[in-house]
N, C-alpha and C positions, 0 to 999 in steps of 0.2 A: 351593179357596178363591176367592171372588170379591172384586173391589175393594170392594164394599159391605160384605162381611164384615170385611175388613181395616179399613175406616174405622170400623165399629161397634166393633171391638176396640180400636182406637187411642183412640176417644172413651171407651169403658168404663174404660180404664186411665189416662185423663187424660194421655196422652202428647202432646208437641209434634210437629209435622210432621217435625222433624229431631231424632231421639232415638237414643241409643246403646243397646247391650245393657245397660250399667250402669243407664241411665235406666229401661229396661224392668224390670229386676230390682228396682230400688228402689221403683218404683210398685207392682209386683205384691206385693212384701213388705208394704208399708204397707197396701194395700187388703185383702190376704188376712188379715193380722193383725186389722184392724179388723172384718172381716165373718165371721171364722171361727166356725162353729157352736159349737165348744167354748168360745168366749169370749162367747157370747150373740148372735152374729150370725145373720143370715138365711141359711139353707142355700141358697136359690135365688140370692141375690145372690152368695154364695161360689162357686156353680157357674158363674155368668155370668163372674165374674172369672177363674176357672180356664180357661174356654173362650176368653176374650179373650186371656189370656196365651199359650195354646197356639197360637192363630192368629198373633199377632205374632211369637212366638219362631220358629215355623216359617218365616214370611216372612223374618225377619232372618237365620236360619241358611242359607237357600237363596239369599240375595242374592249376585249376582255382582259382584265388585269390579272397578273399572277402575283400572289402575295407570298411566295416562298423566299427563303433567305438568299438563294443564288440570284434570283431576279432583282431583289432589293439591292444587293451589292453591285450588280451590274449597272443598275440605274443610278446609283449613288456612289460610284467609284471615286468621285472627286472628293468625298469626305475624308478627312484625316482621322486618325485614331481618337484624338481628343474630342472631336465633334461627335463621335459615335458612342460615347460612354453610356448614353441612355439606352442603347440597344440591349435587349435581354437575351438570355439563352432560352431555348425552348422550354416552356412550362413555367418560367419565372416571370414575375411582374417586372416591367421596365424600371430601371434605376432612374432616380430623379436628380 
């Protein structure tokens, strides 16, 4: 897979640059139902959607996660302080 193929697939599936696996599945389901040949959709468009889904899914499933504090805070920046009380400092057990 190339970066250009990934970008094509993301655009084909109407995904945002920051999307989850749930977002991918939701968009795929919506588009595949709308364009399914058994429902009067275009077989070529349906094939494009399936190819795009396969590309993005493969990329997301092979993504390596970073478990450091910086990445965690970047991913969960929407959390307020009261929601993050369970977070621990390095070496300590999480607070409950």
